[in-house]
C-alpha positions as CSV (number, residue, x, y, z in Angstrom):
1,X,-9.3,-2.2,-4.1
2,X,-7.5,0.5,-5.1
3,X,-5.4,-0.8,-7.8
4,X,-2.6,1.7,-6.3
5,X,-2.4,-0.3,-3.1
6,X,0.5,-3.0,-3.5
7,X,1.2,-6.4,-1.9
8,X,4.2,-5.2,1.0
9,X,4.3,-8.7,2.7
10,X,7.4,-11.2,1.8
11,X,10.2,-9.1,-0.3
12,X,13.4,-8.6,0.4
13,X,14.2,-5.6,1.4
14,X,11.0,-5.7,3.8
15,X,8.1,-2.8,3.3
16,X,9.7,0.2,4.5
17,X,7.9,2.8,6.4
18,X,7.3,5.1,3.3
19,X,5.7,1.8,1.6
20,X,3.6,1.2,4.4
21,X,2.3,4.7,5.0
22,X,1.3,5.1,1.5
23,X,-0.5,2.2,1.8
24,X,-2.4,3.5,4.4
25,X,-2.6,7.1,3.0
26,X,-4.6,5.1,-0.2
27,X,-6.7,2.4,1.2
28,X,-7.6,5.8,3.8
29,X,-8.5,7.9,0.8
30,X,-10.7,4.9,-0.6
31,X,-13.1,5.0,2.2
32,X,-13.4,8.0,2.4
33,X,-14.3,9.1,-0.9
34,X,-11.5,11.6,-1.1
35,X,-8.1,13.0,-1.8
36,X,-7.9,16.0,0.4
37,X,-10.4,16.3,3.0
38,X,-11.8,19.1,4.0
39,X,-10.1,21.5,6.7
40,X,-12.4,20.4,9.4
41,X,-11.4,16.7,8.5
42,X,-8.2,17.1,7.9
43,X,-7.2,15.6,11.9
44,X,-9.0,12.1,11.9
45,X,-8.2,11.9,8.2
46,X,-4.4,12.4,9.5
47,X,-5.2,10.0,12.9
48,X,-7.0,7.8,10.2
49,X,-3.9,6.8,8.3
50,X,-1.9,6.9,11.1
51,X,-3.8,4.4,12.1
52,X,-3.8,2.5,9.4
53,X,0.1,2.6,8.9
54,X,-0.1,1.1,12.6
55,X,-2.2,-2.5,12.1
56,X,-0.7,-2.8,9.3
57,X,3.1,-3.0,10.1
58,X,2.7,-5.3,12.9
59,X,-0.2,-6.9,10.4
60,X,3.4,-7.2,8.5
61,X,5.4,-8.2,11.6
62,X,3.2,-10.7,11.8
63,X,2.8,-12.9,9.0
64,X,4.9,-16.4,8.3
65,X,5.7,-17.4,5.0
66,X,7.3,-20.7,3.8
67,X,7.5,-18.7,0.5
68,X,10.2,-17.1,-0.9
69,X,11.5,-13.7,-0.9
70,X,10.0,-11.8,-3.6
71,X,11.9,-8.8,-6.0
72,X,10.6,-5.9,-5.7
73,X,12.4,-5.2,-9.6
74,X,11.1,-8.5,-10.7
75,X,7.6,-7.3,-9.3
76,X,8.4,-4.2,-10.4
77,X,8.6,-5.4,-14.4
78,X,5.3,-7.8,-14.3
79,X,2.7,-4.6,-12.8
80,X,4.6,-2.4,-16.0
81,X,3.9,-5.4,-18.2
82,X,0.2,-5.8,-17.4
83,X,-0.4,-2.1,-17.5
84,X,0.7,-2.2,-20.3
85,X,-1.5,-4.9,-22.0
86,X,-4.6,-2.9,-19.9
87,X,-3.5,-0.1,-21.8
88,X,-2.6,-1.7,-24.9
89,X,-4.6,0.6,-27.8
């Protein structure tokens, strides 16, 4: 799956609508195989993003976990460290 789609579950504060929509957009772009649809396909593309975001929001609301909430800054630092290792020259 696309590396730009990040886990959204179990964060404090919870994922924002912008984060959910961004993840949905990345998913639809990946499935469609394009970052910008043709004008004739724009409505279908936008509808798919809205539907995936809607389903994602419901999923996040319904998931149950016993793990403590994750810290966004700590998780971002971990991602940066992994990227640094991955792209080190």
